Every structure is written in structure tokens, then in C-alpha cells.
C-alpha positions in Angstrom: -9.2 -20.4 -4.5 -9.5 -16.9 -2.9 -6.2 -15.3 -1.9 -5.9 -12.8 1.2 -5.8 -9.7 -1.1 -9.3 -10.5 -2.8 -10.6 -7.9 -0.4 -8.7 -5.4 -1.4 -9.3 -3.2 -4.7 -5.7 -2.4 -5.2 -2.6 -3.5 -3.9 0.3 -0.7 -4.5 4.1 -1.3 -3.6 6.0 1.8 -2.2 9.7 1.5 -1.5 11.9 3.7 0.5 15.2 4.5 -0.5 17.9 6.8 0.4 21.1 6.6 2.5 21.6 4.7 5.6 20.7 6.4 9.0 18.2 9.1 7.4 15.0 7.6 8.8 13.3 5.6 6.5 12.6 2.6 9.1 11.3 4.8 11.4 9.1 6.6 8.7 7.9 2.9 8.0 7.2 2.2 11.7 5.6 5.4 12.4 3.3 5.2 9.4 2.1 1.3 9.8 2.5 0.9 13.5 2.7 4.6 15.0 5.9 3.4 16.6 9.5 5.1 16.5 12.4 3.5 17.9 15.3 5.5 18.8 17.6 2.8 18.7 16.4 1.5 15.3 19.0 -1.0 14.0 20.3 -0.5 10.5 18.1 -2.7 8.0 19.5 -5.7 6.4 18.6 -6.3 2.8 15.0 -5.5 2.5 12.1 -5.5 4.9 8.4 -4.4 4.5 4.9 -3.4 6.4 1.8 -3.1 5.0 -1.5 -0.8 5.9 -4.7 -0.2 4.4 -6.4 2.9 3.4 -9.7 4.0 1.8 -9.2 6.1 -1.3 -12.5 7.2 -3.1 -14.4 4.4 -1.6 -11.8 1.9 -2.7 -9.7 -0.1 -0.3 -6.2 0.3 -0.9 -3.2 -2.1 0.6 0.0 -0.4 0.7 2.5 -2.6 0.8 5.8 -0.5 1.8 9.2 -1.6 1.2 12.0 -0.6 3.6 15.3 -0.9 1.6 18.9 -1.0 3.0 21.0 2.3 2.5 24.4 0.8 2.8 26.6 0.0 0.1 26.9 -3.7 0.6 23.3 -4.3 0.3 22.9 -2.5 -2.9 22.8 -5.5 -5.1 20.3 -7.0 -3.0 17.8 -4.5 -3.0 17.7 -3.1 -6.7 15.7 -6.3 -7.5 12.9 -4.9 -5.1 12.5 -1.9 -7.5 10.6 -4.2 -9.7 6.8 -3.8 -9.8 7.0 -0.4 -7.4 4.3 2.2 -8.3 5.6 4.8 -5.7 8.9 5.8 -3.9 9.9 7.9 -1.1 13.4 9.3 -1.4 14.6 10.2 1.9 17.4 12.3 2.9 18.3 13.8 6.3 17.9 17.4 6.6 20.6 17.9 9.1 23.2 16.0 6.8 23.8 17.4 3.5 25.8 14.5 2.3 22.6 12.4 2.6 20.9 15.2 0.2 23.7 15.0 -2.0 23.4 11.5 -3.1 19.7 12.0 -4.0 20.5 12.2 -7.6 22.4 8.8 -7.6 19.7 7.1 -5.9 17.0 8.9 -8.3 19.1 7.3 -11.3 19.2 4.0 -9.8 15.5 3.9 -9.1 14.6 4.9 -13.0 17.1 2.1 -14.0 15.3 -0.5 -12.1 11.7 0.6 -11.6 8.8 1.6 -14.2 9.2 5.1 -16.0 5.6 6.0 -14.4 6.6 5.7 -10.8 5.3 8.3 -8.8 8.2 9.6 -6.9 8.5 11.8 -3.6 11.5 13.6 -2.3 11.4 13.5 1.4 13.4 15.7 3.8 13.2 13.7 7.2 14.2 15.0 10.7 12.6 18.4 10.4 12.0 18.5 14.2 16.0 19.3 14.1 15.4 22.0 11.6 16.0 24.9 14.0 19.3 23.8 15.6 21.0 21.5 12.8 19.2 22.2 9.5 22.1 21.6 6.5 19.6 21.7 3.7 17.6 24.4 3.0 14.0 23.9 2.2 14.1 25.9 -1.1 17.0 24.0 -2.4 15.3 20.9 -2.2 12.0 22.2 -3.4 13.6 23.5 -6.3 15.3 20.3 -7.2 12.3 18.4 -6.6 10.2 20.7 -9.1 13.1 20.3 -11.6 13.1 16.6 -11.7 9.3 16.3 -11.6 9.0 15.1 -7.9 6.5 15.7 -5.0 8.3 17.1 -2.0 7.8 17.0 1.8 9.5 17.4 5.1 8.8 15.2 7.6 9.7 14.0 11.2 9.3 10.5 12.0 10.0 11.3 15.5 7.4 13.7 16.3 5.2 12.2 13.3 5.1 15.7 11.4 3.6 15.1 8.0 4.4 11.2 7.8 0.8 10.6 7.3 0.3 13.1 4.5 3.4 11.9 2.6 2.2 8.5 2.6 -1.1 9.4 1.8 -0.4 11.7 -1.1 1.8 9.5 -2.7 -1.0 6.7 -2.5 -3.4 9.1 -3.8 -1.2 10.0 -6.8 -0.8 6.4 -7.5 -4.4 5.8 -7.5 -5.1 8.6 -9.9 -2.5 7.4 -12.3 -4.1 3.8 -12.2 -7.6 5.3 -12.8 -6.4 7.2 -15.7 -4.9 4.3 -17.0 -8.4 2.7 -16.9 -10.0 5.5 -18.6 -11.3 7.0 -15.4 -11.5 10.6 -14.5 -10.4 10.7 -11.0 -11.9 13.4 -9.0 -9.8 15.1 -5.9 -9.3 12.0 -4.1 -10.1 12.0 -0.6 -7.8 9.7 1.6 -8.8 8.4 4.8 -7.2 6.0 7.3 -9.9 3.8 7.8 -13.5 3.0 6.9 -14.9 4.2 10.4 -13.1 7.8 9.9 -14.6 10.8 8.3 -13.0 11.8 5.2 -12.6 15.4 6.7 -10.6 14.0 9.3 -7.1 13.4 7.0 -7.7 16.6 5.4 -6.8 18.6 8.4 -3.0 19.5 8.8 -1.5 16.8 11.0 -0.7 17.9 14.5 2.9 18.8 15.5 3.5 20.6 11.8 5.0 23.7 12.1 6.7 26.5 10.0 10.0 24.1 10.2 8.7 21.8 8.1 7.8 22.1 4.4 4.8 20.8 2.1 5.0 20.9 -1.7 2.5 18.7 -2.8 
């Protein structure tokens, strides 16, 4: 009996984690549906969406899980780390307290997920950098480098680096899988659909400015 996943070469589970209100749900909706909701409600428990990309000619189905940041849902969400191959650990660059909790989230992730999981530290809301930044890019980059994490700053509001963030973590997961199978991954090109030219995704996303950082 054929399943719906037969058409995909890989299915990768990626979790979004971090404090409530940092913009995880809007990052997910921006990437999977190109939508942003100014009145986004607090996630209850766990929600997920999917999107299919092509990596080096292979169809990759990304299952992206949006985990609730509120303390009362933590027991529910911990089970959903299992099986995840990638994680975006999101904080709000305008609220230092959300960055202060990164270490706790990272510990929880490693307590429940596979040790080989690819993790990206994501400073969201960089559209507010000039007016309201509380977390310096350099501080977050140093932390990411010291803990073996990828790092990027994004804006779900204006789409800055959202595509790059998800594409990069999926590409890294793909390369790890290829290595584990004895392959030799090349510099993978990630495209958004079979119809698009590979060079399209290599260009910097529109709206990316000096206020947002990439260290990937």
C-alpha cells in the first residue's frame, strides 16, 4: 500500500523552540504559506505545517513543528522533540530575557532530541533592530559559535532571511544524512520548487539589510 510520503526522497522533522511571543508561529507561517498574522495567538501544545523543497535533485518534505513556549505546555511539547533532525531556537532581539532563556531551551532540546540534531540560533524581529534592539548580534554569534550552532537574524514581518534560515538547516540535515549513508555531499543548492532555477535561491532575500545578521 502506497503512503503519501512515497513521492519524497526524505522527510525531515524540524522543531521551532523558544519563549512565547518571539515569533515562532509567524516564522512557520511565513515559510510555509508566505503569511504573517499581526494578531497571532499563543500556540497551544504543538502545531505543524509542511513544505517541500528540492535539494540536489532530491525532494525533501519538511515537517516543521511549532512548539508552545509557555511553561504550562512544556510537558506536552517535550515528547515532540523525539525524531527531530533540526531545530530553530528562536529569541526576540528586542527582549533580552528571551535570549537569556536560550541556554535552558538548548539543554531541554539535547535532553530529548538526538545528539546529532542540527540547531540554528535565530534572532527574530530584526526589522526592529534600529529602534529596539536589546541583544547585540555579536553576542549571539559568539554564543552560537561557542556551542556549535548555526546563527541568523530574521524578520517574519518583512521576510528577511526566513527562507535562508529554513533552507540552510534543511541543507545541513540533508548533508548529514548523505554522509551517514556513505555519500559525499556537494555544495548543495536548495530550490523552492522543481520549476525554479537553482540560482534563484542563492541570491540574498529581498529586504535583507545591515540590521540583520547571517553567520551560516
